[in-house]
C-alpha positions as CSV (number, residue, x, y, z in Angstrom):
1,X,-44.8,-20.0,-10.5
2,X,-44.1,-20.0,-6.8
3,X,-45.9,-22.7,-4.8
4,X,-48.4,-21.9,-2.0
5,X,-45.7,-22.9,0.5
6,X,-43.2,-20.5,-1.0
7,X,-45.8,-17.7,-0.9
8,X,-45.9,-18.1,2.9
9,X,-42.1,-18.3,3.2
10,X,-40.1,-15.1,3.8
11,X,-36.7,-16.6,2.9
12,X,-35.2,-14.2,5.4
13,X,-32.9,-15.2,8.3
14,X,-35.1,-14.3,11.3
15,X,-33.7,-12.7,14.5
16,X,-33.5,-16.0,16.4
17,X,-31.7,-17.7,13.5
18,X,-29.4,-14.7,13.2
19,X,-28.6,-15.0,16.9
20,X,-27.7,-18.7,16.6
21,X,-25.6,-18.3,13.4
22,X,-24.0,-15.1,14.7
23,X,-22.8,-16.9,17.8
24,X,-21.3,-19.6,15.4
25,X,-19.7,-17.0,13.3
26,X,-18.0,-15.2,16.3
27,X,-16.9,-18.6,17.5
28,X,-15.4,-19.3,14.1
29,X,-13.5,-16.0,14.0
30,X,-12.2,-16.5,17.6
31,X,-11.0,-20.0,16.7
32,X,-9.4,-18.7,13.5
33,X,-7.3,-16.3,15.5
34,X,-6.3,-19.1,17.8
35,X,-5.1,-21.3,14.9
36,X,-3.9,-18.6,12.5
37,X,-0.3,-19.5,13.0
38,X,-1.0,-23.0,11.7
39,X,-1.7,-21.7,8.2
40,X,0.9,-20.7,5.6
41,X,1.0,-16.9,5.7
42,X,1.0,-16.5,1.9
43,X,-1.6,-18.6,0.1
44,X,-0.1,-21.5,-1.7
45,X,-2.8,-22.0,-4.4
46,X,-2.4,-21.5,-8.1
47,X,-4.3,-19.0,-10.2
48,X,-7.8,-20.2,-10.9
49,X,-7.7,-22.9,-8.3
50,X,-10.2,-21.4,-5.9
51,X,-12.7,-20.6,-8.6
52,X,-12.4,-24.1,-10.1
53,X,-13.4,-25.5,-6.7
54,X,-16.7,-23.6,-6.6
55,X,-19.9,-24.2,-8.5
56,X,-20.3,-22.6,-11.9
57,X,-23.8,-21.4,-11.2
58,X,-25.5,-19.7,-8.2
59,X,-27.7,-22.1,-6.1
60,X,-31.4,-22.1,-7.1
61,X,-32.4,-23.0,-3.5
62,X,-31.0,-21.6,-0.4
63,X,-28.5,-23.6,1.7
64,X,-28.0,-24.1,5.4
65,X,-25.7,-21.7,7.2
66,X,-23.8,-24.7,8.5
67,X,-23.0,-25.8,5.0
68,X,-21.8,-22.3,4.0
69,X,-19.5,-22.0,7.0
70,X,-18.1,-25.5,6.4
71,X,-17.2,-24.4,2.8
72,X,-15.4,-21.4,4.2
73,X,-13.0,-23.9,5.9
74,X,-12.8,-26.2,3.0
75,X,-12.8,-23.9,-0.1
76,X,-12.0,-20.4,1.0
77,X,-9.3,-20.7,3.6
78,X,-6.8,-22.3,1.2
79,X,-7.0,-19.2,-1.0
80,X,-6.4,-16.8,1.9
81,X,-3.2,-14.8,2.5
82,X,-3.4,-14.3,6.2
83,X,-3.0,-10.6,6.8
84,X,-3.8,-11.1,10.5
85,X,-1.0,-13.6,11.0
86,X,1.6,-12.4,13.4
87,X,4.1,-13.7,10.9
88,X,2.9,-11.2,8.2
89,X,5.8,-8.8,7.6
90,X,4.9,-7.8,4.0
91,X,3.8,-4.4,2.6
92,X,2.4,-2.5,5.5
93,X,-0.1,-4.2,7.7
94,X,-3.9,-4.0,7.2
95,X,-4.8,-4.7,10.8
96,X,-7.8,-5.8,12.7
97,X,-8.5,-6.3,16.4
98,X,-11.4,-7.6,18.6
99,X,-12.9,-4.3,19.3
100,X,-12.6,-3.1,15.7
101,X,-14.3,-6.3,14.4
102,X,-17.1,-5.9,16.9
103,X,-17.5,-2.2,16.0
104,X,-17.7,-3.1,12.4
105,X,-20.3,-5.8,13.1
106,X,-22.4,-3.2,14.9
107,X,-22.1,-0.8,12.0
108,X,-23.2,-3.6,9.6
109,X,-26.1,-4.4,11.9
110,X,-27.3,-0.8,12.1
111,X,-26.9,-0.5,8.3
112,X,-27.1,3.2,8.1
113,X,-26.2,5.4,5.1
114,X,-24.5,8.4,6.5
115,X,-24.4,10.7,3.5
116,X,-26.1,13.5,5.3
117,X,-26.4,14.6,9.0
118,X,-30.1,14.1,8.6
119,X,-29.8,10.4,7.5
120,X,-28.3,9.5,10.9
121,X,-27.0,12.3,13.1
122,X,-25.0,10.0,15.3
123,X,-23.0,8.7,12.3
124,X,-21.8,12.2,11.4
125,X,-21.4,13.6,14.9
126,X,-19.4,10.6,16.2
127,X,-17.1,10.8,13.2
128,X,-16.3,14.5,13.7
129,X,-15.7,13.9,17.4
130,X,-13.5,10.9,17.0
131,X,-11.4,12.7,14.4
132,X,-11.2,15.7,16.7
133,X,-9.9,13.4,19.5
134,X,-7.0,12.3,17.3
135,X,-5.8,15.9,16.5
136,X,-4.3,16.5,20.0
137,X,-3.5,12.8,20.4
138,X,-1.2,12.9,17.4
139,X,0.1,16.4,18.0
140,X,-1.5,17.8,14.8
141,X,-2.1,21.5,14.4
142,X,-5.4,22.8,15.9
143,X,-6.5,24.1,12.4
144,X,-7.4,20.5,11.6
145,X,-10.2,20.5,14.3
146,X,-13.8,20.7,13.2
147,X,-14.2,23.4,15.8
148,X,-11.8,25.5,13.9
149,X,-11.7,26.2,10.1
150,X,-10.8,22.6,9.2
151,X,-11.9,19.2,10.2
152,X,-11.5,15.5,9.6
153,X,-13.4,12.8,7.7
154,X,-13.0,9.1,7.3
155,X,-12.2,8.1,3.7
156,X,-11.8,4.5,2.5
157,X,-8.0,4.8,1.8
158,X,-5.2,7.3,1.5
159,X,-5.6,7.0,-2.2
160,X,-9.1,8.6,-2.0
161,X,-7.7,11.2,0.5
162,X,-5.0,12.2,-2.0
163,X,-7.5,12.5,-4.8
164,X,-9.8,14.7,-2.7
165,X,-6.9,16.9,-1.7
166,X,-5.8,17.2,-5.2
167,X,-9.2,18.1,-6.5
168,X,-9.6,20.8,-3.8
169,X,-6.1,22.1,-4.7
170,X,-7.1,22.2,-8.4
171,X,-10.2,24.2,-7.7
172,X,-8.4,26.6,-5.5
173,X,-5.7,27.2,-8.1
174,X,-8.3,27.8,-10.8
175,X,-10.6,30.0,-8.7
176,X,-13.1,27.1,-8.6
177,X,-13.6,27.1,-12.4
178,X,-12.2,23.7,-13.3
179,X,-15.3,21.7,-12.2
180,X,-17.4,23.8,-14.5
181,X,-15.2,24.5,-17.5
182,X,-12.6,21.7,-17.3
183,X,-8.9,21.8,-16.7
184,X,-7.0,24.4,-18.7
185,X,-3.8,22.3,-18.8
186,X,-1.4,24.7,-17.1
187,X,-1.2,23.1,-13.7
188,X,1.8,21.2,-12.3
189,X,2.0,18.8,-9.3
190,X,5.0,17.5,-7.4
191,X,5.9,14.4,-5.4
192,X,9.1,12.5,-4.7
193,X,10.2,9.5,-6.7
194,X,9.4,7.5,-3.6
195,X,5.9,8.8,-3.2
196,X,2.9,6.4,-3.4
197,X,1.5,5.7,-6.9
198,X,-1.8,7.0,-5.7
199,X,-0.6,10.6,-6.5
200,X,0.1,9.7,-10.2
201,X,-3.3,7.9,-10.4
202,X,-5.1,11.0,-8.9
203,X,-3.4,13.3,-11.3
204,X,-4.8,11.3,-14.2
205,X,-8.3,11.0,-12.7
206,X,-8.4,14.7,-11.9
207,X,-7.8,15.6,-15.6
208,X,-4.5,17.4,-14.8
209,X,-2.6,14.8,-16.8
210,X,0.3,12.6,-15.7
211,X,2.7,14.5,-17.9
212,X,2.2,17.4,-15.4
213,X,3.4,15.4,-12.4
214,X,7.0,16.1,-11.6
215,X,8.8,13.4,-9.7
216,X,11.4,15.0,-7.5
217,X,14.6,13.2,-6.7
218,X,15.5,12.2,-3.2
219,X,18.5,12.4,-0.9
220,X,20.6,9.7,0.5
221,X,17.8,8.8,3.0
222,X,15.3,8.5,0.2
223,X,13.5,11.7,1.4
224,X,12.4,14.4,-1.0
225,X,15.2,16.9,-2.0
226,X,13.6,20.2,-1.0
227,X,16.1,22.2,-3.1
228,X,15.2,20.1,-6.2
229,X,11.5,20.7,-5.5
230,X,12.1,24.5,-5.4
231,X,14.0,24.4,-8.7
232,X,11.4,22.4,-10.4
233,X,8.6,24.7,-9.3
234,X,10.6,27.8,-10.3
235,X,11.3,26.3,-13.7
236,X,7.6,25.5,-14.3
237,X,6.5,29.0,-13.2
238,X,9.1,30.5,-15.5
239,X,7.6,28.4,-18.3
240,X,4.2,29.9,-17.7
241,X,2.8,27.0,-15.7
242,X,1.1,27.0,-12.3
243,X,2.6,24.9,-9.5
244,X,-0.5,24.0,-7.6
245,X,0.0,20.8,-5.5
246,X,2.7,19.0,-3.6
247,X,2.3,15.6,-2.0
248,X,4.9,15.1,0.8
249,X,5.2,11.7,2.4
250,X,5.9,10.9,6.1
251,X,6.9,7.2,5.9
252,X,7.2,6.2,2.2
253,X,6.1,2.7,1.1
254,X,9.5,1.5,0.0
255,X,11.7,2.7,2.8
256,X,9.7,4.6,5.4
257,X,11.5,7.8,4.4
258,X,10.2,11.0,5.9
259,X,10.1,14.1,3.6
260,X,11.4,17.3,5.2
261,X,8.2,19.2,5.9
262,X,9.9,22.2,7.6
263,X,11.7,22.8,4.3
264,X,8.9,21.8,1.9
265,X,6.2,23.9,3.6
266,X,7.7,27.4,3.0
267,X,8.4,26.4,-0.6
268,X,4.7,25.6,-1.1
269,X,3.7,28.8,0.5
270,X,6.0,30.8,-1.8
271,X,4.4,29.3,-4.9
272,X,0.8,29.2,-3.5
273,X,0.7,25.4,-3.9
274,X,-1.5,23.1,-1.8
275,X,0.6,20.9,0.5
276,X,-0.9,17.5,1.2
277,X,0.9,15.2,3.6
278,X,0.5,11.4,3.2
279,X,1.4,9.6,6.4
280,X,-0.7,6.5,5.7
281,X,1.4,4.0,7.7
282,X,3.6,6.0,10.0
283,X,1.1,8.6,11.2
284,X,0.0,6.4,14.1
285,X,3.5,6.5,15.6
286,X,2.9,10.2,16.5
287,X,0.6,8.9,19.3
288,X,3.9,8.5,21.1
289,X,5.6,11.8,22.1
290,X,9.0,10.5,21.3
291,X,8.0,9.8,17.7
292,X,6.0,13.0,17.2
293,X,9.0,14.7,15.5
294,X,7.7,13.1,12.3
295,X,5.0,15.7,12.4
296,X,7.5,18.6,12.4
297,X,6.4,21.2,9.8
298,X,2.8,20.0,9.7
299,X,1.7,23.6,10.4
300,X,2.4,24.2,6.7
301,X,0.0,21.5,5.5
302,X,-3.3,22.2,3.8
303,X,-4.3,18.5,4.2
304,X,-3.1,15.4,6.0
305,X,-4.1,11.7,6.1
306,X,-3.1,8.6,7.9
307,X,-4.6,5.0,8.0
308,X,-5.8,3.6,11.3
309,X,-6.4,0.4,9.3
310,X,-2.6,0.1,9.1
311,X,-1.1,0.5,12.5
312,X,-4.0,1.5,14.8
313,X,-5.6,-2.0,14.8
314,X,-8.8,-0.8,13.1
315,X,-9.9,-3.1,10.3
316,X,-10.0,-2.0,6.7
317,X,-11.2,0.5,5.5
318,X,-10.4,3.5,7.6
319,X,-8.4,6.5,6.5
320,X,-8.5,9.7,8.5
321,X,-8.3,12.8,6.2
322,X,-7.9,16.3,7.6
323,X,-8.1,19.7,5.9
324,X,-7.2,23.1,7.2
325,X,-9.9,24.8,5.2
326,X,-13.0,22.7,4.9
327,X,-14.7,25.4,2.9
328,X,-12.4,24.7,0.0
329,X,-13.1,21.0,0.1
330,X,-16.8,21.4,0.4
331,X,-17.0,23.9,-2.4
332,X,-15.1,21.5,-4.6
333,X,-17.2,18.4,-3.8
334,X,-20.7,19.8,-3.1
335,X,-23.6,19.2,-5.5
336,X,-27.2,19.5,-4.2
337,X,-29.9,17.8,-6.2
338,X,-33.5,18.3,-5.0
339,X,-33.8,14.9,-3.4
340,X,-31.0,15.7,-0.9
341,X,-32.4,19.0,0.3
342,X,-33.4,19.1,3.9
343,X,-33.9,21.5,6.7
344,X,-30.7,20.6,8.6
345,X,-28.5,21.1,5.6
346,X,-30.2,24.4,4.7
347,X,-29.6,25.7,8.2
348,X,-25.8,25.4,7.7
349,X,-25.4,24.2,11.2
350,X,-24.4,20.6,10.4
351,X,-21.7,18.7,8.5
352,X,-22.8,16.7,5.5
353,X,-19.9,14.3,4.8
354,X,-21.1,13.6,1.3
355,X,-19.5,16.9,0.5
356,X,-16.1,15.7,1.8
357,X,-15.6,12.7,-0.5
358,X,-16.1,11.3,-4.0
359,X,-19.1,8.9,-3.5
360,X,-22.5,10.0,-2.2
361,X,-23.0,7.1,0.2
362,X,-20.9,6.3,3.2
363,X,-20.8,3.7,5.9
364,X,-20.6,4.2,9.7
365,X,-16.8,3.7,9.9
366,X,-16.3,5.8,12.9
367,X,-17.9,3.1,15.2
368,X,-15.0,0.7,14.8
369,X,-12.5,3.5,15.4
370,X,-14.4,4.6,18.4
371,X,-14.5,1.1,19.8
372,X,-10.7,0.8,19.3
373,X,-9.9,4.1,21.0
374,X,-12.1,3.3,23.9
375,X,-10.9,-0.3,24.3
376,X,-7.2,0.4,24.1
377,X,-7.0,4.0,25.2
378,X,-4.1,6.1,24.0
379,X,-2.0,4.3,26.5
380,X,-2.7,0.8,25.1
381,X,-2.0,2.0,21.5
382,X,1.3,3.6,22.6
383,X,2.4,0.4,24.2
384,X,2.0,-1.6,21.0
385,X,3.6,1.0,18.8
386,X,6.6,1.3,21.1
387,X,7.0,-2.5,21.1
388,X,6.7,-2.8,17.4
389,X,9.4,-0.1,16.9
390,X,11.6,-1.9,19.5
391,X,11.3,-5.2,17.7
392,X,12.1,-3.6,14.3
393,X,15.2,-1.9,15.8
394,X,16.3,-5.2,17.2
395,X,15.9,-6.9,13.8
396,X,17.9,-4.1,12.2
397,X,20.7,-4.7,14.8
398,X,20.7,-8.4,13.9
399,X,21.1,-7.5,10.2
400,X,24.1,-5.3,11.0
401,X,25.8,-8.1,12.9
402,X,25.5,-10.6,10.0
403,X,28.3,-10.0,7.5
404,X,26.2,-11.5,4.7
405,X,23.6,-8.8,4.9
406,X,23.4,-5.0,4.8
407,X,20.8,-2.4,5.7
408,X,19.6,-0.7,2.5
409,X,18.0,2.4,4.2
410,X,17.7,4.0,7.6
411,X,15.0,2.4,9.9
412,X,13.4,5.3,11.7
413,X,10.4,3.4,12.9
414,X,9.1,-0.2,12.3
415,X,10.2,-0.9,8.7
416,X,13.6,-2.5,8.0
417,X,14.9,-2.6,4.5
418,X,17.8,-5.1,4.1
419,X,19.4,-7.3,1.6
420,X,22.1,-9.9,1.0
421,X,25.3,-8.4,-0.3
422,X,25.5,-11.1,-2.9
423,X,23.2,-9.4,-5.4
424,X,19.6,-9.2,-6.8
425,X,19.3,-12.9,-7.8
426,X,20.2,-14.1,-4.3
427,X,17.8,-11.7,-2.7
428,X,14.9,-12.8,-5.0
429,X,15.7,-16.5,-4.3
430,X,15.8,-15.8,-0.6
431,X,12.4,-14.1,-0.5
432,X,10.8,-16.6,-2.7
433,X,12.0,-19.5,-0.6
434,X,10.8,-17.8,2.6
435,X,7.4,-17.1,1.2
436,X,7.0,-20.6,-0.3
437,X,7.7,-22.0,3.2
438,X,4.6,-20.4,4.6
439,X,6.5,-19.5,7.8
440,X,6.4,-15.8,7.1
441,X,5.7,-13.3,4.3
442,X,8.0,-10.6,3.0
443,X,7.8,-8.2,0.1
444,X,10.5,-6.3,-1.7
445,X,11.2,-3.0,-3.3
446,X,14.1,-1.4,-5.3
447,X,16.4,1.0,-3.6
448,X,19.4,2.4,-5.5
449,X,18.2,0.1,-8.2
450,X,18.9,-3.0,-6.1
451,X,16.4,-5.6,-5.0
452,X,15.7,-4.9,-1.3
453,X,13.7,-7.0,1.1
454,X,11.3,-5.3,3.5
455,X,10.3,-6.5,7.0
456,X,7.6,-4.4,8.6
457,X,6.8,-5.1,12.2
458,X,3.2,-3.8,12.7
459,X,0.7,-6.6,12.7
460,X,-1.6,-6.5,15.7
461,X,-0.5,-9.7,17.3
462,X,3.2,-9.8,16.4
463,X,5.4,-10.5,19.4
464,X,9.2,-10.8,19.9
465,X,9.1,-14.6,19.3
466,X,7.7,-14.0,15.8
467,X,10.5,-11.5,14.9
468,X,13.1,-13.9,16.3
469,X,11.7,-16.7,14.3
470,X,11.6,-14.6,11.1
471,X,15.3,-13.8,11.5
472,X,16.2,-17.4,12.2
473,X,14.3,-18.5,9.1
474,X,16.0,-15.8,7.0
475,X,19.4,-16.9,8.2
476,X,18.6,-20.6,7.5
477,X,17.4,-19.9,4.0
478,X,20.3,-17.6,3.3
479,X,22.7,-20.4,4.3
480,X,21.2,-22.7,1.6
481,X,21.9,-20.3,-1.3
C-alpha cells in the first residue's frame, strides 16, 4: 500500500525541474558534438556487453536525473556507433543538425498526435506547406503540389513510402478491389537488381508475392536496363499477367547509380504500370541546379520519395513522399470508424494525413524540417551539398592516382566505390582494419561480384580534413597488407 507521503507525491518532473535538467541535457549534447571525434566511430563492444552492464530489473524507486545522465556517459556511449561523427563514411548518412534537434525537441514538447487535421491543424498545414516548398526547390513536377492533384506527406522512411506507393498501385490495377477481396495473384512488379530491398519486402507485405517481383538487369553503370524492363513486362503480359508497378532508383544504395527515367517512364505508361521513384539519398542533390539532371524524366512518375534525414541535415525519421494523384492513395488507405468522424473531415476541405500512411498515429515531423529550411535556407543547404560532392570527387581522383586501387563504379555525386586490385580478401582485411581502428567507418557492397568499399561523403559536419585523413589512413592500412 502506498504511504501517506507517496499519496501526496506526483512523481512527475515539474516544469522547474524540467527546465534545469533540460539545460543540462542540451549542454551534454553540445559537449558531445565538441568531443565526438574523440570516440571510435564504430562501437568496439562485443555482443551482449552493454546489456550485461545494466541492471537485470527495472528500478523500484525513481532515480536522480544526474545519475541517469552519468550512466549515459559510462554505460551507453561505449555501445554507440557515432553516426554524427564527421568520420562516418558508411552506408548513407543519417544526419542531424542543431536546428533539426531543436525542432524535434519542440515537437516532443508539444506532444501532438497529428492523425487528423482536427487533432492539430498546424501539424497538418505546416507539413503540406513545407513539402510544397520543396517541389520547386528540387525542380519536381508541379503535379506533386498539394495545390494540384497530388501532394506530399512525411513518412518515417523510404521503405514505408515504397510500400504505400505499391499498395496504391495494387489498388489502381485491380480497380480498388484488392483491399476488399484480396490479391488475385496476377500482378507483377519490377525493380533493378540494384534496387533497395524495401521493394521486395513491400511486395511480400502487400500480398503480391515475392515470386512476382522481377529483378531487371543493369548496364555497365549499374543502372536499370530499360530494354530489359520492356522485354520482361511484355513477356509477363503475354503470359496473361498484369505489370502494375515499377520502382526506379535515383541513387542506388550500392553504387549511387541513376536509373534512366526518360526511358523507363514511357514503358510504364505503355503498360499502365505505376512508376515510383526512390531517391532516398540522392534527391537532396537536386536543390542545386547543376545536379538537377538526376530528376530528368520525373514527369512520368506517379510517386516519388527522398530522405531529408539522409543529406538534408534533418534528424531521423523524415522521408518526403509525393504522389501525383492523392485520390488514389487516399482511397487505398482510408478507413473511417465512428470515433474518427468530425466536421472538418466531413467537409472535404482538409487533409487528414492518416489516409496517406500505414499507421493511424503520426508525429509532428514537419517542425524539424521547417526549422532546418528556415535556418539554412536553400542557399546554405546548396553550399554543403556542393562541398560534399567536391570532396567525394577529390577522393575519387586520389583513388585513380594510386596504382593499388581502382574505382568500381562511376561517382556521379557523393559516393565513391573503390577497391584494391589485389582481390576480395585484401579488401575485406583493409575495411576491417580501418573500422577496428575507430578512425573512420566504411561499409562494403558487391559490384560485378567483387567486394567493393564504399565511402560516402555526406555527414553534416564532414570537412576536407576528414576526407584527407580517411584517404591517408586507407593508404597506411593498405601498405600493411
